[in-house]
C-alpha positions in Angstrom: -22.7 0.6 -1.5 -19.6 1.6 0.4 -21.7 2.3 3.7 -23.1 -1.1 3.7 -19.8 -2.6 2.8 -18.3 -0.9 5.9 -21.0 -2.0 8.0 -20.7 -5.5 7.0 -17.1 -5.5 7.3 -17.4 -4.1 10.8 -20.3 -6.4 11.7 -17.9 -9.5 10.6 -14.9 -8.4 12.3 -16.3 -7.5 15.6 -18.8 -10.4 15.6 -15.7 -13.0 15.1 -13.7 -11.1 17.3 -16.3 -11.4 20.0 -16.6 -15.1 19.8 -12.9 -15.8 19.6 -12.0 -13.1 22.3 -14.9 -14.9 24.6 -13.5 -18.4 24.0 -9.7 -17.5 24.8 -11.2 -15.7 28.0 -13.1 -18.8 29.0 -9.9 -20.6 28.7 -8.3 -17.9 31.1 -6.0 -16.5 28.1 -5.6 -13.1 27.0 -8.4 -12.0 24.9 -6.2 -10.3 22.7 -5.0 -13.8 21.4 -8.6 -14.4 20.2 -8.7 -11.0 18.5 -5.5 -12.0 16.5 -7.1 -15.4 15.6 -10.0 -13.4 14.3 -7.9 -11.5 12.2 -6.6 -14.6 10.7 -10.2 -15.9 9.9 -11.7 -12.9 8.4 -8.4 -12.1 6.6 -7.7 -13.5 3.1 -4.9 -15.7 4.2 -6.8 -18.9 5.0 -9.5 -20.9 2.9 -12.4 -19.9 4.8 -15.3 -18.2 3.0 -15.4 -15.2 5.7 -13.1 -12.2 4.7 -13.5 -8.4 4.9 -11.8 -5.9 2.9 -8.3 -5.9 4.1 -7.6 -2.1 3.4 -10.9 -1.1 5.0 -10.3 -3.0 8.0 -6.5 -1.9 8.2 -8.0 1.8 8.4 -10.3 0.8 11.0 -7.6 -0.7 13.0 -5.9 2.6 13.0 -8.7 3.8 15.2 -7.8 1.3 17.8 -4.0 2.0 17.6 -4.8 5.8 17.9 -7.1 5.4 20.9 -4.9 2.9 22.8 -1.8 5.4 22.5 -4.1 8.1 23.6 -4.9 6.2 26.5 -1.3 5.4 27.3 -0.8 9.1 27.1 -3.2 9.9 29.7 -1.0 7.9 32.1 2.0 10.2 31.4 2.4 13.5 32.5 5.6 15.5 31.8 7.0 14.8 35.2 6.4 11.1 35.1 8.1 11.1 31.6 10.9 12.8 32.8 11.0 10.2 35.9 11.0 7.0 33.6 12.9 8.4 30.6 16.6 7.7 31.7 15.8 4.0 32.7 13.1 3.4 30.1 15.5 5.0 27.5 18.4 3.0 28.3 16.4 -0.3 28.3 14.4 0.5 25.1 17.7 1.2 23.3 19.7 -1.8 24.4 16.5 -4.1 23.4 16.0 -2.4 20.2 19.6 -2.5 19.3 19.8 -6.2 20.3 16.6 -7.2 18.5 17.6 -5.3 15.3 21.0 -6.9 15.3 19.7 -10.2 15.7 17.0 -9.9 13.2 19.5 -8.5 10.7 21.8 -11.4 11.4 19.1 -13.9 11.1 18.0 -12.6 7.7 21.5 -12.4 6.4 21.9 -16.3 7.5 18.6 -17.1 5.7 19.9 -15.6 2.5 17.9 -12.5 2.5 19.0 -9.4 0.6 20.8 -6.6 2.6 17.4 -4.8 2.4 15.5 -7.8 3.4 17.7 -8.3 6.5 17.5 -4.6 7.7 13.7 -4.8 7.2 13.5 -8.0 9.2 15.7 -6.6 11.9 13.3 -3.4 12.1 10.2 -5.4 12.3 11.4 -7.6 15.2 13.0 -4.5 17.2 9.4 -2.9 17.6 6.9 -4.4 20.1 3.1 -4.1 19.9 1.9 -1.5 22.0 -1.7 -3.0 21.6 -0.7 -6.3 22.7 1.3 -5.2 25.8 -1.4 -2.8 27.0 -4.0 -5.5 26.8 -1.9 -7.9 28.6 -1.5 -5.3 31.3 -5.2 -5.0 31.8 -5.2 -8.5 32.9 -1.9 -8.6 34.8 -1.5 -5.2 36.2 2.4 -4.9 37.2 3.5 -2.4 40.1 3.3 1.2 38.8 7.1 1.8 38.3 7.5 -1.3 36.0 4.3 -0.3 34.1 5.7 3.2 33.6 9.0 2.0 32.4 7.5 -0.6 30.0 5.2 2.0 28.6 8.1 4.5 28.4 9.9 2.0 26.2 6.8 1.4 24.1 6.7 5.2 23.6 10.4 5.3 22.6 9.9 2.6 20.3 7.5 4.7 18.2 9.9 7.6 18.1 12.7 5.2 16.8 10.3 3.7 14.3 10.4 6.9 12.6 14.2 6.6 12.1 14.1 3.0 11.2 11.6 3.9 8.5 14.1 6.1 6.8 16.8 3.8 7.1 15.0 0.7 5.8 13.6 3.0 2.8 17.3 4.1 2.1 18.4 0.4 2.0 15.5 -0.5 0.0 16.4 2.1 -2.6 19.7 1.0 -2.8 21.6 4.0 -1.1 22.8 4.1 2.4 21.7 6.5 4.9 24.3 9.1 5.4 24.7 10.2 9.0 23.8 13.9 8.0 20.7 12.7 6.6 19.9 10.6 9.7 20.8 13.6 12.0 18.4 15.6 10.1 15.7 13.1 10.4 16.0 12.8 14.2 16.3 16.6 14.5 13.3 17.4 12.6 11.4 14.7 14.8 12.5 16.2 18.1 11.8 19.9 16.7 8.2 18.8 15.6 7.6 17.2 19.3 9.2 20.2 21.1 7.1 22.6 19.2 3.9 20.7 19.6 4.4 20.0 23.2 5.3 23.7 24.0 2.2 25.0 22.0 -0.2 22.3 23.6 1.1 23.2 27.2 -0.2 26.5 26.5 -3.7 25.5 25.5 -4.5 22.1 26.1 -4.5 21.8 30.0 -6.5 24.8 30.5 -9.1 23.8 27.9 -9.3 20.4 29.4 -10.2 21.8 33.0 -12.8 24.2 31.3 -14.4 21.5 29.4 -14.5 19.4 32.4 -16.0 22.1 34.5 -19.2 22.0 32.3 -19.6 18.3 33.9 -20.8 16.7 30.7 -19.4 13.6 30.0 -20.7 13.8 26.5 -18.9 17.1 25.8 -15.9 15.9 27.3 -15.6 12.7 25.5 -16.1 14.5 22.3 -13.3 17.1 23.0 -11.0 14.2 24.0 -11.7 12.3 21.0 -11.3 15.4 18.8 -8.2 16.3 20.2 -6.9 12.9 19.8 -7.7 12.6 16.1 -6.6 16.1 15.4 -3.0 15.8 16.8 -3.1 12.1 15.2 -4.0 13.7 11.8 -1.3 16.4 12.0 1.4 14.1 12.8 0.3 11.9 9.8 0.3 15.0 7.5 4.0 15.7 8.8 4.9 12.2 7.6 5.0 10.6 11.1 2.8 7.9 12.8 -0.6 8.9 13.9 -0.1 7.0 17.2 2.8 9.5 18.0 0.1 12.5 17.9 -2.4 10.6 19.9 0.2 9.9 22.7 1.0 13.5 22.7 -2.6 14.3 22.8 -3.2 12.1 26.0 -0.1 13.5 27.7 -1.4 17.1 27.4 -4.7 16.3 28.8 -2.9 14.2 31.6 -1.1 17.6 32.5 -4.5 19.0 33.5 -4.6 16.3 36.4 -7.8 14.9 34.9 -6.1 12.0 32.9 -7.7 9.4 34.9 -11.4 10.7 34.4 -10.7 11.1 30.6 -9.4 7.7 30.3 -12.4 6.3 31.9 -14.5 8.2 29.3 -12.8 6.8 26.2 -12.1 3.3 27.5 -15.3 1.7 25.9 -14.5 3.0 22.3 -10.9 2.1 22.9 -11.6 -1.4 23.8 -14.1 -1.9 20.9 -11.6 -0.7 18.1 -8.8 -2.6 19.9 -10.3 -5.7 18.9 -10.6 -4.8 15.1 
């Protein structure tokens, strides 16, 4: 029965993650390392008779990514984004450009096809937001450093859209014309501008009204509904759901109540971050 299978997979993944996360924490290591080990244990890649349905677990893990990016967005108002954008933008572009070039060069030296080398370069150019945020929970850096790093991670999610277009074009055997690249980037920026403009008219005011009800339950449901709604819209438009979740968090932060909502969604975020 699908429901029973889902429950079994969730029990297996979270149970193993709890054991490995606890073990790594006892060794004074980030629990995220234990969660990564749990993924190997319950996956079909090593000869252990414990594995969950890969596709189902991948879908569940999307919950964790979406919730983490929503929490990241709750730390960023538009003013803070504008403050960190220049330095985060330069840092991110240099880092991604360097890693993409190095990965591409490594792929070529290993004898990979041009498409394979480009794919390797694109893979190593993007960092894991999940891992970075979990490490920050254990060793919280100064606020300015944290803002710049998180800004770079958000920039990487934006650049990932362009990289996907590049990799797809190369894999199909055709180059990506500058006009097509500009069109992809322009469409992305247009969608973000429209969503941000419309969201600023509605979300901060709605957030303050919901918070005024003084019901943590209603506030939590509102936050999650907004988070997954914008994530679904972005996915429908062909972009990463995580991008929509970040935008939702940023719009909630514009109400001045980001910290309160971050506290409400933290338990659910932490649970699914382990999947």
